C-alpha positions in Angstrom: 39.0 9.7 -78.7 36.7 12.4 -77.2 33.8 13.1 -79.5 31.7 15.0 -77.0 32.5 18.3 -78.8 29.9 17.2 -81.4 27.0 17.2 -79.0 24.3 19.6 -80.1 26.8 21.6 -82.3 25.6 20.8 -85.8 21.9 21.6 -86.4 20.0 18.5 -87.4 18.6 20.2 -90.6 22.3 20.6 -91.7 22.9 16.9 -90.9 19.8 16.1 -92.9 21.0 18.1 -96.0 24.5 16.7 -95.8 23.3 13.1 -95.6 20.8 13.7 -98.4 23.6 14.8 -100.7 25.7 11.8 -99.6 22.7 9.6 -100.5 22.6 11.1 -103.9 26.3 10.6 -104.4 26.1 7.0 -103.3 23.2 6.4 -105.7 25.2 7.8 -108.6 28.7 6.5 -108.0 28.1 3.4 -105.8 24.7 2.1 -106.7 25.4 -1.5 -105.7 22.0 -2.9 -106.9 18.7 -1.4 -108.1 16.0 -2.5 -105.7 13.1 -0.2 -106.5 12.1 0.4 -110.0 9.8 3.0 -111.5 6.9 3.5 -110.6 7.4 1.8 -107.2 10.2 4.1 -106.2 7.8 7.0 -106.3 6.2 5.7 -103.1 9.1 7.5 -101.5 7.2 10.8 -102.0 4.6 9.6 -99.5 7.4 9.2 -96.9 8.8 12.6 -97.7 5.5 14.4 -97.5 4.7 12.6 -94.2 8.1 13.5 -92.8 7.7 17.1 -93.7 4.2 17.2 -92.2 5.5 15.7 -88.9 8.3 18.3 -88.8 5.9 21.2 -89.7 3.3 20.3 -87.0 6.1 19.7 -84.4 7.5 23.2 -85.0 4.0 24.7 -84.8 3.5 22.9 -81.5 6.8 24.2 -80.0 6.0 27.8 -81.1 2.5 27.5 -79.7 3.9 26.4 -76.4 6.4 29.3 -76.6 9.6 27.2 -76.3 12.7 27.0 -78.4 12.8 25.2 -81.7 16.6 25.6 -81.9 18.4 22.2 -81.3 21.7 24.1 -80.7 20.3 26.4 -78.0 18.9 23.9 -75.5 19.3 26.3 -72.6 16.4 28.3 -74.1 14.0 25.4 -73.5 11.2 26.9 -71.3 8.6 24.2 -71.3 8.3 20.4 -71.6 5.9 19.9 -74.5 3.9 16.7 -74.2 0.8 17.5 -76.3 0.1 17.2 -80.0 2.6 15.0 -81.9 4.8 15.0 -78.8 2.3 12.7 -77.1 3.3 10.0 -79.6 7.1 10.5 -80.0 9.5 12.5 -77.9 11.5 13.5 -81.0 9.0 14.2 -83.8 11.2 16.6 -85.8 14.1 14.1 -85.9 11.6 11.4 -86.8 10.3 13.6 -89.6 13.8 13.9 -91.0 14.4 10.2 -90.7 11.1 9.4 -92.5 12.1 11.8 -95.2 15.5 10.1 -95.6 13.8 6.8 -96.0 11.6 8.4 -98.7 14.6 9.7 -100.5 16.1 6.2 -100.4 12.9 4.8 -101.9 13.0 7.4 -104.7 16.7 6.8 -105.5 15.9 3.1 -105.8 19.4 1.7 -105.3 20.7 -0.2 -102.3 23.6 2.0 -101.3 21.6 5.0 -100.1 19.7 2.9 -97.6 22.6 3.0 -95.1 22.2 6.7 -94.6 18.9 6.8 -92.6 20.6 4.4 -90.2 23.6 6.6 -89.9 21.3 9.6 -89.3 19.4 7.6 -86.6 22.7 6.8 -84.7 24.2 10.2 -85.1 21.1 12.1 -84.0 20.6 9.7 -81.0 24.2 10.1 -79.8 24.9 13.7 -80.5 21.5 15.4 -80.2 18.9 13.4 -78.4 20.9 12.0 -75.5 22.3 15.5 -74.6 18.8 17.0 -75.0 17.4 14.3 -72.6 20.1 15.2 -70.0 19.1 18.8 -70.2 15.4 18.1 -70.1 15.9 15.9 -67.0 17.9 18.6 -65.3 15.2 21.2 -66.0 12.1 19.2 -65.5 13.1 16.3 -63.3 10.4 13.8 -62.4 8.0 15.4 -64.9 10.4 14.5 -67.7 11.1 11.0 -66.2 7.3 10.3 -66.3 7.1 11.6 -69.9 10.0 9.3 -70.9 8.2 6.3 -69.4 5.0 7.0 -71.4 6.3 8.2 -74.8 8.9 6.5 -76.9 12.0 8.2 -78.3 11.5 7.4 -82.0 8.8 4.8 -82.4 5.6 5.7 -84.2 2.9 3.7 -86.0 0.7 4.4 -88.9 -2.2 4.6 -86.5 -0.4 7.3 -84.5 0.3 9.2 -87.8 -3.5 9.1 -88.5 -4.1 10.6 -85.0 -1.6 13.3 -85.7 -3.4 14.3 -88.9 -6.6 14.4 -86.8 -4.9 16.6 -84.3 -3.8 19.0 -87.0 -7.3 19.2 -88.4 -8.6 20.0 -84.9 -10.8 17.0 -84.5 
């Protein structure tokens, strides 16, 4: 079965919205087991706020560097952005969506929605990130290869998030 036609076709924000709705449906109709009770489930808001923050500063950085923010128009990429949040993770916007999905899973509190962030991770890696990486390599060659060696695709620590907040404040 050829699934290549899905590569970079559905914008990640749409995937995020669809999966968020599926999480809600799973929570209502297939809850399995309540694992986070009130007030502990409200910790999810911290994840959502941080996810939105990471997305916001990533978009600002892309606009500042005058390159495309459209994940479906990769050919418009004009610059390899390696500063700001992009010095800690190669895919901060997708990471922000993932962190927000984990936050939603926390808020919902049931076990079943927790599968969705992992589905997002797999889908975005296969159908968005890998095609983007191929394009970036074809456009930027050794510069992109060196960037890939230094900066992880998804990984980020709390200490890096603190540094990102400092970057945003201009410190």
